[in-house]
N, C-alpha and C positions, 0 to 999 in steps of 0.2 A: 474734683473735690471742690466743694463750696466753702464759704466762710464758716458756717456752722460746723461742718465736719472737721475743718482745721482746728477750730476752737475746742471741740470735743477731744480730739486726739492729743493736742498739746496739754489740755487740762489733765487728761488721764496719765500722760507720761510725766508731767511735772508735779502733780499733786496739788496744783492750784485749782481754784474754782473756775467754772466756765465764765463767770462774770468778770473775774480778774483777768483772765486770758483775753477775753473780748475787749476789755479796756486797753490792754497793752497792744493788741493787734490794731485797734482803732487809732491809738496814739502813733504807732509806727507808720501806718498808712498816711496819717495827717502830716507828720513831719517830713516824710519822703515827698509828698505832694507839694508842700510849701517850699522845700528846697528846690524841686524841679521848676516850680513857678518862678523862683528867683534866678534860675539858670545855673544852679549849682549841681555838681555830680554827687551821687550818694553811692559809696563803695561799701559793700559787705563782703569782706575777704572770704573767699571760698565759695560764695554764693553767686555774686555778680555785681554789676554796676548799672545804676539807673542814671540816665542823663537825658538831655534835650537835644534833638536833632532839628536842623532847619531844612525845610523842604522848599525848593524854589517854586516860583509861580510857573504854571505851565498851561498849555492849551491842549484840550482833548476833544474828541468828536462824540457827540451824542449818538449812541447806536440806533436809536429810533428815527431820528430826523436827519442825522448827518451834519447837523449844525455844529460849528466850533463853539466850545465853552471855555472860558478863561477861569482857571482855578488859581486863587491868590496864594501867595507864599504864606507859610505858617510854621509854627513850632510844634513838634511832635515828641511825646515821651518815647524813650527807647530803653530797652534792657539788653545788656550784653552778659551772657552767662560767664561765670568764672571758670577757671581751669578745672577745679575739683567737681563742679556741677556737670561740666561737659563730659568728664571721664565717667561719672556716675550714670549718666543717661545713655551712653553708648551701648 
């Protein structure tokens, strides 16, 4: 399902216009992204938690040449599904 399909279904179910739903969805994504950039967790009870994980620097081998490559440490967004979502998907 892509963004347009989500907007269409939410608009149909809620009675709001697609434009209104698209603005709300855009705002939600923007605020979640800003919070993660600051290092804050975003918890949506019943759905899940968005947070930032730190990946350590590591060395890997290039499969074509066999040369060692150093991958620097970085921060990655992470999503952990909530209990209700896990039960629903089973």
